[in-house]
C-alpha positions as CSV (number, residue, x, y, z in Angstrom):
1,M,-31.7,-36.2,-17.7
2,P,-32.0,-32.7,-19.4
3,L,-32.5,-29.7,-17.2
4,S,-35.8,-27.9,-17.3
5,L,-35.9,-24.2,-18.2
6,N,-36.2,-23.3,-14.6
7,G,-33.3,-25.5,-13.8
8,V,-31.2,-23.7,-16.4
9,L,-32.2,-20.3,-15.1
10,C,-31.4,-21.3,-11.6
11,T,-28.0,-22.6,-12.6
12,L,-27.2,-19.4,-14.6
13,A,-28.4,-17.3,-11.6
14,F,-26.1,-19.3,-9.3
15,L,-23.1,-18.9,-11.6
16,L,-23.7,-15.1,-11.9
17,V,-23.9,-14.8,-8.1
18,W,-20.9,-17.0,-7.7
19,R,-18.9,-14.9,-10.3
20,A,-20.0,-11.6,-8.6
21,E,-18.9,-12.9,-5.2
22,E,-15.6,-14.2,-6.7
23,L,-14.9,-10.8,-8.2
24,A,-15.9,-9.0,-5.0
25,Q,-13.6,-11.1,-3.0
26,A,-10.8,-11.2,-5.5
27,C,-9.0,-8.2,-4.1
28,S,-8.6,-8.4,-0.3
29,C,-5.9,-6.4,1.5
30,A,-4.9,-6.4,5.2
31,P,-4.3,-2.9,6.6
32,V,-0.6,-1.9,6.6
33,H,1.1,0.9,8.6
34,P,2.5,3.6,6.3
35,Q,6.0,2.8,7.4
36,Q,5.6,-0.9,6.7
37,A,4.1,0.0,3.2
38,F,7.2,2.2,2.6
39,C,9.6,-0.7,3.6
40,N,7.7,-3.2,1.5
41,A,7.6,-1.1,-1.7
42,D,10.2,-1.0,-4.4
43,V,9.3,2.5,-5.4
44,V,7.8,5.4,-3.4
45,I,7.1,8.7,-5.1
46,R,5.2,12.0,-4.8
47,A,3.5,12.7,-8.2
48,K,0.7,14.1,-10.2
49,V,-1.3,12.0,-12.6
50,V,-1.7,13.7,-16.0
51,G,-3.0,11.0,-18.3
52,E,-4.6,7.6,-18.6
53,R,-5.1,4.9,-21.3
54,E,-5.8,1.2,-21.6
55,V,-2.9,-0.9,-23.0
56,D,-2.2,-4.5,-23.8
57,S,0.2,-6.2,-21.5
58,G,0.9,-9.6,-23.1
59,N,-1.5,-12.6,-23.2
60,D,-2.8,-14.9,-20.6
61,I,-2.4,-18.7,-20.8
62,Y,-5.3,-19.0,-23.2
63,G,-3.9,-16.4,-25.6
64,N,-6.3,-13.6,-24.6
65,P,-4.9,-10.1,-24.3
66,I,-4.2,-8.8,-20.8
67,K,-5.4,-5.3,-20.3
68,R,-3.8,-2.8,-18.0
69,I,-4.4,0.9,-17.3
70,Q,-1.3,3.1,-17.9
71,Y,-1.2,6.3,-15.9
72,D,1.1,9.0,-17.2
73,V,2.6,10.8,-14.1
74,K,4.7,13.8,-13.4
75,Q,7.1,12.9,-10.6
76,I,7.7,15.6,-8.0
77,K,10.0,13.7,-5.7
78,M,11.3,10.1,-5.3
79,F,11.6,8.8,-1.8
80,K,12.6,5.3,-2.7
81,G,13.4,3.6,-6.0
82,P,15.6,3.6,-9.1
83,N,17.9,6.4,-10.1
84,Q,15.5,7.6,-12.8
85,D,12.2,9.5,-12.9
86,I,9.0,7.5,-13.0
87,D,6.8,8.7,-15.9
88,T,4.3,5.9,-16.2
89,I,2.5,3.6,-13.7
90,F,0.5,0.5,-14.5
91,T,-2.5,-1.1,-12.7
92,A,-5.3,-3.6,-13.4
93,P,-8.4,-2.3,-15.2
94,M,-10.9,-3.0,-12.4
95,S,-11.0,-2.6,-8.6
96,A,-12.2,-6.2,-8.4
97,V,-8.7,-7.3,-9.4
98,C,-7.0,-4.6,-7.3
99,G,-6.9,-1.9,-10.0
100,V,-6.4,1.6,-8.7
101,T,-8.4,4.6,-9.9
102,L,-6.5,8.0,-9.8
103,D,-7.5,11.5,-10.6
104,T,-5.9,12.3,-14.0
105,S,-6.5,16.1,-14.0
106,G,-3.0,16.8,-12.9
107,K,-4.4,18.9,-10.0
108,K,-4.1,16.4,-7.2
109,E,-0.7,15.2,-5.8
110,Y,-0.4,11.7,-4.5
111,L,2.0,9.7,-2.4
112,I,2.3,6.5,-4.4
113,S,4.1,3.3,-3.4
114,G,4.3,0.2,-5.6
115,K,6.4,-2.5,-7.1
116,S,8.9,-2.4,-9.9
117,D,9.2,-5.1,-12.5
118,A,12.3,-6.5,-14.2
119,G,12.0,-3.7,-16.9
120,G,11.9,-1.0,-14.3
121,Q,8.1,-0.2,-14.8
122,M,6.1,0.7,-11.7
123,H,3.0,-1.3,-10.9
124,V,0.4,-0.5,-8.2
125,T,-2.6,-2.2,-6.7
126,L,-5.2,-1.4,-4.1
127,C,-3.0,-3.2,-1.5
128,D,-0.3,-0.6,-2.0
129,Y,-0.2,2.6,0.1
130,I,-1.5,5.4,-2.2
131,M,-2.8,8.6,-0.5
132,P,-3.5,12.2,-1.6
133,W,-0.5,14.2,-0.5
134,D,-2.6,16.7,1.4
135,F,-4.1,13.8,3.6
136,L,-0.6,13.1,5.1
137,S,0.4,14.5,8.4
138,N,3.6,16.7,8.6
139,T,5.2,13.8,10.5
140,Q,4.5,11.4,7.8
141,K,5.9,13.7,5.1
142,K,9.1,14.2,7.0
143,S,9.4,10.4,7.8
144,L,9.4,9.6,4.1
145,S,12.8,11.2,3.9
146,Q,14.2,10.8,7.4
147,R,12.7,8.0,9.5
148,Y,10.8,5.2,7.8
149,Q,14.0,3.8,6.3
150,M,15.6,3.6,9.8
151,G,12.9,1.1,10.9
152,C,12.8,-1.2,7.9
153,E,14.6,-3.9,9.9
154,C,11.8,-3.7,12.4
155,K,8.4,-5.3,12.1
156,I,5.1,-3.5,12.7
157,V,2.5,-6.0,14.0
158,R,-1.1,-5.1,13.8
159,C,-3.2,-5.9,16.8
160,P,-6.3,-7.8,15.5
161,S,-8.1,-8.1,18.9
162,L,-7.5,-7.3,22.5
163,P,-5.5,-8.3,24.4
164,C,-2.5,-8.4,22.1
165,E,1.3,-8.2,22.5
166,I,4.6,-8.4,20.6
167,S,6.4,-11.7,20.4
168,A,9.9,-10.3,19.7
169,P,11.9,-7.2,20.6
170,E,12.2,-6.2,17.0
171,E,8.4,-5.6,16.8
172,C,6.2,-2.6,17.3
173,L,2.5,-3.2,18.2
174,W,0.1,-1.2,16.0
175,T,-3.1,-0.7,17.9
176,D,-5.0,2.1,16.0
177,L,-7.8,-0.2,14.8
178,M,-8.4,-1.6,18.3
179,I,-7.9,1.6,20.4
180,E,-9.2,4.3,18.0
181,K,-11.5,2.2,15.8
182,Q,-9.8,3.4,12.7
183,V,-7.1,2.0,10.5
184,Y,-5.0,5.2,10.2
185,G,-5.0,6.7,13.7
186,R,-2.4,8.3,15.9
187,Q,0.3,5.7,15.4
188,A,-0.1,5.6,11.6
189,N,-0.1,9.4,11.4
190,H,2.5,10.5,13.9
191,Y,4.8,7.5,14.8
192,A,7.6,5.5,13.3
193,C,8.9,2.2,14.5
194,V,12.7,2.8,15.0
195,K,15.5,0.4,15.7
196,R,17.6,1.3,18.7
197,A,21.2,0.6,19.6
198,D,20.4,-2.6,21.5
199,G,18.7,-4.1,18.5
200,S,15.1,-3.7,19.8
201,C,12.5,-1.5,18.1
202,S,10.2,1.1,19.6
203,W,7.7,3.7,18.5
204,Y,9.1,7.2,18.1
205,R,7.1,10.4,17.7
206,G,8.4,13.6,16.3
207,V,9.2,15.4,13.1
208,A,13.0,15.4,13.6
209,P,15.1,12.2,13.4
210,P,15.5,10.4,16.7
211,K,18.3,11.6,18.9
212,K,21.1,9.4,20.1
213,E,19.7,9.5,23.6
214,F,16.5,7.8,22.3
215,L,18.4,5.2,20.3
216,D,20.6,4.3,23.2
217,A,17.7,4.3,25.8
218,E,16.7,1.0,27.4
219,D,13.1,2.0,27.6
220,P,11.0,4.0,25.0
């Protein structure tokens, strides 16, 4: 039985709403502590973005070209990654599919973490930790070179609701969202989860690397 005009319009409206909801829900990322983001990333750099253009990145299974945004960057410092400067970064063309929008004026410095493909190219998504450099605390800036790597064998566990607790000594409980009602609170800005001599992990606060007394201590 053929659809009436109203039926066709209703079907089209439903499909449009469904597609809009699909796109809106296509990129969903759980909050990640900056240290965990550092440990998960293949590449972590401080850089300025100086250019942008859309490029083809192969074809999908139907033969349609896959578009990517290529950012040209001027690397200031590499904290983690290959033994070569990063001069381009790739991302998806829309935020709905986790594409990242960056200031291309060259005036803003960013901390950028991301993945590296087999060819050594850096790729970023909205799920990666990308932050204007000026937004970072002094502790975070120091930890990029001195402390985060020390805790990559630890696991930072986000507290989704109270009460919550760790399930293993190698875990640090991240409570910013529950206690301070914000994703990046005191623990994200001023603490690192550090492995100690007994194999357990504990939050450590301070700009300097942990002293041996802390690493050897039985209690934090």
